[in-house]
Structure formats: structure tokens, C-alpha cells
C-alpha positions in Angstrom: 57.2 6.4 57.2 54.4 6.2 59.7 55.3 9.6 61.1 55.2 11.4 57.8 52.1 9.7 56.5 50.3 10.6 59.8 51.6 14.2 59.6 50.3 14.6 56.0 47.1 12.7 56.3 45.9 13.4 59.8 45.9 17.2 60.4 49.7 17.8 60.6 50.4 15.9 63.8 53.5 13.8 64.3 52.9 10.5 66.1 56.5 9.6 66.9 58.1 13.1 67.5 56.8 13.8 71.0 59.1 16.8 71.5 57.3 18.7 68.8 53.9 17.4 69.8 54.5 18.4 73.4 55.5 21.9 72.3 52.3 22.0 70.1 50.3 20.9 73.2 51.8 23.7 75.3 51.2 26.3 72.6 47.5 25.2 72.2 47.0 25.3 76.0 48.4 28.8 76.2 46.2 30.1 73.4 43.1 28.3 74.6 42.7 26.1 71.5 41.2 23.2 73.5 40.4 21.1 70.4 44.0 21.1 69.1 45.3 20.7 72.7 43.1 17.6 73.2 44.5 16.0 70.0 48.1 16.7 71.0 47.4 15.4 74.5 45.8 12.2 73.2 48.8 11.7 70.9 51.4 12.0 73.8 49.3 9.9 76.1 48.9 7.1 73.6 52.6 7.1 72.8 53.4 6.7 76.5 50.8 4.0 76.8 52.2 2.1 73.9 55.7 2.4 75.3 54.5 1.1 78.7 52.8 -1.8 76.9 56.1 -2.5 75.0 58.1 -2.5 78.2 55.5 -4.7 79.9 55.8 -7.3 77.0 59.6 -7.2 77.4 59.3 -7.8 81.2 57.0 -10.8 80.5 59.6 -12.1 78.0 62.4 -11.7 80.6 60.4 -13.5 83.3 59.3 -16.3 81.0 62.7 -16.7 79.3 61.0 -16.1 75.9 63.8 -15.2 73.6 61.5 -14.0 70.8 59.1 -11.8 72.8 59.6 -8.9 70.3 57.4 -10.8 67.9 54.4 -10.0 70.1 55.0 -6.3 70.3 55.8 -6.0 66.6 52.6 -7.8 65.6 50.5 -5.6 68.0 52.2 -2.6 66.4 51.3 -3.9 62.9 47.7 -4.5 64.1 47.4 -0.9 65.3 48.7 0.5 62.0 46.2 -1.8 60.1 43.4 -0.4 62.3 44.4 3.1 61.3 44.5 2.2 57.6 41.1 0.6 57.7 39.4 3.3 59.8 40.9 6.3 58.1 38.4 6.4 55.1 35.5 5.9 57.5 36.5 8.5 60.0 37.9 11.2 57.7 36.2 10.5 54.4 32.9 12.3 55.0 32.9 16.1 55.5 34.8 17.9 58.3 36.1 15.2 60.8 35.3 15.7 64.4 37.8 15.7 67.3 37.1 12.1 68.2 37.5 10.9 64.6 41.0 12.4 64.3 42.0 11.4 67.9 41.2 7.7 67.3 43.6 7.6 64.4 46.3 9.5 66.3 45.9 7.2 69.3 46.3 4.1 67.1 49.4 5.4 65.3 51.0 7.0 68.3 50.5 3.9 70.3 52.2 1.9 67.6 55.1 4.2 67.7 55.4 3.9 71.4 55.5 0.2 71.1 58.2 0.5 68.4 60.3 2.7 70.7 60.1 0.2 73.6 60.8 -2.9 71.5 64.3 -2.1 70.4 66.5 0.2 72.5 69.8 -1.6 72.7 72.3 -2.9 70.1 75.2 -4.3 72.2 76.5 -1.4 74.3 74.6 1.2 72.2 71.4 2.9 73.1 69.3 3.5 70.0 66.0 5.1 69.1 64.1 3.9 66.1 61.2 6.4 66.2 63.1 9.7 66.8 66.6 10.7 65.8 67.6 13.7 68.0 69.3 11.3 70.5 70.9 9.4 67.6 72.4 12.6 66.1 73.8 13.5 69.5 75.4 10.1 69.9 76.7 10.4 66.3 78.4 13.7 67.3 80.0 12.0 70.3 81.4 9.0 68.4 82.6 11.3 65.5 84.5 13.4 68.0 86.1 10.3 69.5 87.1 9.2 66.0 88.5 12.6 65.1 90.7 12.5 68.3 91.8 9.0 67.3 92.9 10.4 63.9 94.7 13.2 65.7 96.6 10.9 68.0 97.5 8.6 65.1 98.8 11.5 63.1 101.0 12.5 66.1 102.6 9.0 65.8 103.3 9.7 62.1 100.7 7.2 60.8 99.8 7.9 57.2 96.3 8.9 56.2 96.1 5.8 54.0 96.8 3.6 57.1 94.4 5.6 59.2 91.6 5.0 56.7 92.4 1.3 56.6 92.5 1.1 60.4 89.3 3.1 60.8 87.3 0.1 59.6 88.3 -1.6 62.8 88.0 1.5 65.0 85.1 1.3 67.5 84.2 5.0 67.3 84.2 4.9 63.5 82.0 1.8 63.4 79.5 3.2 65.9 79.4 6.5 63.9 78.7 4.6 60.7 75.9 2.7 62.4 74.3 5.9 63.9 74.6 7.6 60.5 72.9 4.6 58.9 69.9 4.8 61.3 69.5 8.5 60.6 69.7 8.0 56.9 67.2 5.2 57.0 64.8 7.4 59.0 65.2 10.2 56.5 64.7 7.7 53.6 61.5 6.5 55.2 60.3 10.0 55.2 61.2 10.5 51.5 59.5 7.3 50.5 56.5 7.9 52.7 55.9 11.4 51.2 56.2 10.1 47.6 54.0 7.1 48.2 51.4 9.1 50.2 50.9 11.4 47.2 49.8 8.3 45.3 48.2 6.0 47.8 47.5 8.1 50.8 47.2 6.2 54.1 47.4 2.9 52.2 51.2 3.6 52.1 51.3 2.2 55.6 50.7 -1.3 54.2 54.4 -1.2 53.4 55.2 -0.4 57.1 53.1 -3.3 58.1 55.0 -5.6 55.8 58.3 -4.4 57.3 57.0 -5.2 60.8 55.9 -8.7 59.8 59.3 -9.2 58.3 60.9 -8.0 61.6 58.6 -10.4 63.5 59.8 -13.3 61.3 63.4 -12.2 61.8 62.8 -12.2 65.6 61.9 -15.9 65.5 65.4 -16.6 64.0 67.5 -13.8 65.5 65.8 -12.4 68.7 65.8 -8.6 68.6 65.1 -7.8 72.2 67.5 -9.9 74.2 69.4 -6.8 75.4 66.1 -5.3 76.7 65.2 -8.6 78.5 68.7 -8.7 80.1 68.2 -5.1 81.4 64.8 -6.0 82.8 66.2 -9.1 84.6 
């Protein structure tokens, strides 16, 4: 949702999709469009800075044995998004916005997405990405192929399709595929909802994203979200 609202509202720049933004940066450098290159460079730099901050917070949590350290990064992320919501009318609401006006908003939102990326990267043995889905689709393809081979091996043992379907619910590859597909679908659903809501409420759509982050921070107090990351850091 943050990614699509930023793209529609702030001069067609993605704040979570750094592959595309990096390609955009290279294109603008090659064509000598320094203004657009600066905006893309600021976005990439802010995303990296946000990710570094997120990993730093995780490291602090690991050293201090703070089981709910994700709350800090989620609330900082929410604050950055709120800052973009409140500053957007001021920076873009009067005439043609300057480079600095646009860059400030991109820095805030890209930094928030970098924080989000660093906050949650592991679910059990799975590596996940909550701000970009290319890696998730690649992992989905891997787990689906494992499930297909399991079906093939089961059929060679004369297991019926009905039994295979029933046993798939306990199959590790199938469960992981279902989980990866759910993440992709949720990301796509966020884009659909963000586009529809943006047409009505513009950048104020991101208040919903802030509410989701606050809900995640509350959840973190009950069911810590970043324990896997803290274990890796330790």
C-alpha cells in the first residue's frame, strides 16, 4: 500500500522496489537527467539507511534480551509514514514542487520501507520479504517444484489423488508454498486497496498503513515478531 500510494502521489517513484528504482537511477545517470537521478539516489540511500537502522535495533534487542524489540522499529516506521502524510500537502500542494520537496517525502517513505524490510526476515526456517516479492515468487517456485515431485513419487507408489490431496495439508513443501502464495496475494491486495483508496483520499490512505503498523506493534508485545532475527544476530 505504501509503495503504490508513493508511486501515484510522488512522481512515479517506488519506495520499496529498489530494483526498479536502481534501474531508474542508472537510466537517468546515463541520460544526464540529474534531477531525476538525485531523486532515485535519495530513495535508494534512504531505503538502505532504514534497513541499517532496523538491523541496528534488532542487534540492540539481541544484546539486551528484549523479546519485543520489533515494537520500536514498527513505531519508528509508523512515525516516518505519518511525517510523509502531514508534510505532503505542504511540500507538494503549491505549484510545481522542487527537488528537495519531493526528495524529503521519498526519503521518509523509503526509510520506512527499509525499516520494514529489516524488521521481519525470518519465519521459522523460511526467509521472507515483506516489501518486495521477487524473492518470494522464486521461493514459491522452488517449494511448488518440491511438492510436484512429491506428488510424482506418491503416484509411483499408487497413492490415489484423493489421498495425495489429503496428505498435502501436512506436506512441508505444500504448506510453505501456500504461505508464500499468501504473502504475494496480500502484497497484491495492498496494491489494489491502495490504488482504490488513493483515488478518494490521496496520501491520507496511508493512515490505514499506520494503523496496521500499530496493530503489529501491539501484537509484538504479546507474540514477539523478531525473535528469529535476534537469534541470528546473537
